[in-house]
C-alpha positions in Angstrom: 1.8 126.4 -48.3 0.8 125.3 -44.8 -0.3 121.7 -44.8 -2.4 119.8 -42.3 -0.3 117.2 -40.6 -1.2 114.5 -38.2 0.4 114.9 -34.8 1.8 111.8 -33.2 3.3 111.4 -29.7 5.9 108.7 -29.2 5.4 106.6 -26.0 7.5 103.9 -24.5 10.4 103.2 -22.2 13.2 105.7 -22.4 15.7 102.8 -22.5 14.8 102.5 -26.2 16.5 105.8 -27.3 17.7 104.4 -30.6 14.2 103.1 -31.4 12.6 106.4 -30.5 15.0 108.3 -32.8 14.3 105.8 -35.7 10.5 106.2 -35.3 10.8 110.0 -35.1 12.7 110.1 -38.3 10.4 107.7 -40.2 7.2 109.4 -39.0 8.6 112.8 -39.8 9.5 111.8 -43.3 6.0 110.3 -43.7 4.6 113.9 -43.1 3.7 113.7 -39.4 4.5 116.1 -36.6 6.2 114.0 -33.9 6.2 114.8 -30.2 8.6 112.7 -28.2 10.1 112.5 -24.7 12.0 115.4 -23.3 14.9 113.2 -22.1 15.9 109.6 -22.1 16.1 109.0 -18.4 16.9 105.3 -18.6 19.2 105.4 -21.7 21.1 108.4 -20.6 21.3 107.4 -16.9 24.9 106.4 -17.6 25.8 110.1 -17.9 24.9 110.5 -14.2 21.6 112.3 -14.6 19.4 111.4 -11.7 15.6 111.7 -12.2 14.0 112.2 -8.8 10.5 110.9 -8.1 9.2 114.5 -8.3 10.8 115.1 -11.7 9.5 111.7 -12.9 6.0 112.6 -11.9 6.3 116.0 -13.7 7.7 114.3 -16.9 4.8 111.7 -16.9 2.3 114.5 -16.6 4.0 116.6 -19.3 3.9 113.6 -21.6 0.1 113.2 -21.1 -0.2 116.9 -22.1 1.6 116.0 -25.3 -0.9 113.3 -25.9 -3.7 115.9 -25.4 -2.1 117.9 -28.3 -1.8 114.8 -30.5 -4.1 112.9 -32.9 -2.7 109.7 -31.6 0.3 107.9 -30.1 2.8 105.4 -31.5 4.1 103.0 -28.8 7.8 102.1 -29.0 7.6 98.5 -27.8 10.6 96.3 -28.8 10.1 92.8 -27.7 6.5 93.8 -26.9 7.8 95.5 -23.7 5.3 97.9 -22.1 6.2 99.3 -18.7 4.0 100.9 -16.1 4.3 104.5 -17.4 3.7 103.5 -21.0 0.7 101.4 -20.0 -0.7 104.5 -18.3 -0.1 106.6 -21.4 -1.9 104.0 -23.6 -4.9 103.9 -21.2 -4.9 107.8 -21.2 -4.8 107.9 -25.0 -7.6 105.4 -25.3 -9.7 107.2 -22.7 -9.3 110.5 -24.6 -10.2 109.0 -28.0 -6.7 109.0 -29.5 -5.5 106.4 -32.0 -3.0 103.9 -30.6 -0.5 102.2 -32.9 2.5 100.0 -32.0 5.9 100.3 -33.6 6.6 96.6 -33.4 4.2 93.7 -33.6 2.0 93.7 -30.5 0.3 90.8 -29.0 -3.0 91.7 -27.3 -3.5 90.3 -23.9 -5.5 87.0 -23.9 
């Protein structure tokens, strides 16, 4: 049997590695195909991996291609934190008609 599964891309700051992995597990067990970041630049920075501006630009672009492949995104936003890259991904998802959900309670701007 080959089922039809919703495809979700996780978006958020890569400092939230633990939260990404928890969301990935939960969504997978809920029957969703999960696309995530390729590396955790902020969380894994302690291992000496430098992300140059050129690599950062490529990673941001690749993540938008993942959004293109998805039915929607799930924003990893502990403490309601949404950085510049994540805000750009949310805007991109909305502009391309993707659903946007938030992992943690989100307060809309007033």
